[in-house]
DOVOMI-382609 format. One line per 10 residues: number of its first residue (from 0); their letters; for each residue x, y, z of C-alpha. Coordinates in nm, 2 decimals, padded with zeros to 4 digits, always signed. Example, Ala and Ser with C-alpha at 12.3 -4.5 7.8 and 13.67 -1.06 7.14 Angstrom:
<atoms>
0) AS) +01.23,-00.45,+00.78; +01.37,-00.11,+00.71;
</atoms>
This chain:
<atoms>
0) MSVLVQWIHV) +01.43,+01.94,+00.19; +01.07,+01.92,+00.35; +00.96,+02.24,+00.21; +01.08,+02.15,-00.14; +00.90,+01.80,-00.14; +00.58,+02.03,+00.00; +00.59,+02.28,-00.26; +00.62,+02.01,-00.54; +00.33,+01.81,-00.33; +00.11,+02.14,-00.36;
10) TAAVIGVGAM) +00.18,+02.24,-00.69; +00.12,+01.89,-00.87; -00.22,+01.89,-00.70; -00.30,+02.29,-00.80; -00.19,+02.20,-01.17; -00.44,+01.85,-01.13; -00.71,+02.00,-00.97; -00.70,+02.29,-01.24; -00.69,+02.12,-01.52; -00.98,+01.88,-01.42;
20) AFLLVILLPS) -01.18,+02.21,-01.33; -01.10,+02.37,-01.71; -01.19,+02.05,-01.89; -01.52,+02.01,-01.66; -01.63,+02.40,-01.66; -01.48,+02.55,-01.96; -01.38,+02.29,-02.25; -01.63,+01.99,-02.26; -01.95,+02.28,-02.20; -01.81,+02.48,-02.48;
30) VGFLTAEQHD) -01.74,+02.19,-02.76; -02.12,+02.14,-02.82; -02.12,+02.41,-03.03; -01.86,+02.23,-03.27; -01.98,+01.98,-03.56; -01.89,+01.61,-03.42; -01.58,+01.56,-03.63; -01.44,+01.87,-03.50; -01.56,+01.80,-03.14; -01.38,+01.43,-03.14;
40) RLLRLVMRRF) -01.09,+01.56,-03.29; -01.06,+01.86,-03.03; -01.13,+01.63,-02.75; -00.90,+01.37,-02.88; -00.60,+01.62,-02.89; -00.66,+01.79,-02.58; -00.73,+01.46,-02.36; -00.38,+01.36,-02.50; -00.21,+01.66,-02.37; -00.40,+01.62,-02.05;
50) GWVNWSVILL) -00.30,+01.29,-02.02; +00.06,+01.36,-02.00; -00.02,+01.64,-01.75; -00.19,+01.39,-01.52; +00.00,+01.13,-01.55; +00.34,+01.35,-01.46; +00.10,+01.53,-01.17; +00.01,+01.17,-01.06; +00.36,+01.08,-01.04; +00.45,+01.38,-00.86;
60) LLTSGLYRIR) +00.14,+01.33,-00.63; +00.26,+00.99,-00.52; +00.63,+01.05,-00.48; +00.64,+01.36,-00.28; +00.32,+01.23,-00.08; +00.53,+00.90,+00.00; +00.81,+01.12,+00.15; +00.57,+01.34,+00.35; +00.41,+01.06,+00.50; +00.78,+00.91,+00.55;
70) SRYWEAPWAS) +00.91,+01.26,+00.71; +00.62,+01.37,+00.87; +00.33,+01.11,+00.99; +00.53,+00.76,+01.00; +00.61,+00.77,+01.36; +00.29,+00.92,+01.51; +00.03,+00.67,+01.68; -00.26,+00.57,+01.47; -00.51,+00.81,+01.59; -00.76,+01.08,+01.40;
80) TWKWLTVKIV) -00.45,+01.17,+01.21; -00.36,+00.86,+01.05; -00.80,+00.79,+00.98; -00.78,+01.09,+00.78; -00.47,+01.05,+00.58; -00.60,+00.72,+00.50; -00.92,+00.83,+00.36; -00.73,+01.11,+00.21; -00.48,+00.87,+00.01; -00.78,+00.62,-00.07;
90) LALFVFAISL) -00.98,+00.91,-00.21; -00.63,+01.03,-00.43; -00.61,+00.70,-00.56; -00.98,+00.69,-00.71; -00.92,+01.00,-00.84; -00.58,+00.88,-01.01; -00.77,+00.57,-01.13; -01.07,+00.80,-01.27; -00.81,+01.02,-01.41; -00.62,+00.79,-01.62;
100) LLTLPLKIFD) -00.93,+00.55,-01.72; -01.00,+00.87,-01.89; -00.66,+00.94,-02.08; -00.51,+00.59,-02.15; -00.57,+00.55,-02.53; -00.70,+00.17,-02.48; -01.02,+00.10,-02.69; -01.14,-00.09,-02.38; -01.23,+00.23,-02.19; -01.43,+00.36,-02.48;
110) RFRARRQMWL) -01.75,+00.29,-02.28; -01.57,+00.49,-02.01; -01.50,+00.80,-02.20; -01.81,+00.84,-02.35; -01.94,+00.89,-01.99; -01.67,+01.15,-01.95; -01.81,+01.45,-01.79; -02.00,+01.22,-01.55; -01.66,+01.05,-01.42; -01.44,+01.39,-01.46;
120) SIAFGLALAV) -01.72,+01.56,-01.22; -01.67,+01.27,-00.97; -01.31,+01.32,-00.98; -01.31,+01.66,-00.96; -01.54,+01.64,-00.63; -01.31,+01.38,-00.49; -01.04,+01.58,-00.55; -01.18,+01.85,-00.38; -01.24,+01.62,-00.07; -00.92,+01.56,-00.07;
130) ILISAYLRG) -00.78,+01.95,-00.05; -01.03,+01.95,+00.25; -00.88,+01.70,+00.41; -00.55,+01.81,+00.36; -00.64,+02.13,+00.49; -00.78,+01.99,+00.81; -00.43,+01.77,+00.85; -00.25,+02.11,+00.80; -00.48,+02.30,+01.07;
</atoms>
């Protein structure tokens, strides 16, 4: 069971971070060549689909992450491992929050979405930091 949960966790992270990388590095720079109407329509459609992927990834990461904490770290003494795990969790929660704010179709977040590329860059950088901490914890 532990290997399956780890596979789910890693696969969800790869899909989520890969989707962010695609948006940031490929899609957003490419839409500048479209008319304003085409630009808005394409981003609305892509972000709606990305939202479902993103929400699914977050749900999988939360459930598999909690399982992994319980099975791997719960009995461990408070030491460097728990400190890094706490940093990893906090950074991941920031990534989740930014991702949700970018994809929730509520008018209140329009100002946030107007700076989509900046917020996506921040989320991507934080996600890379989470991966780095994960690699450290596994080593």
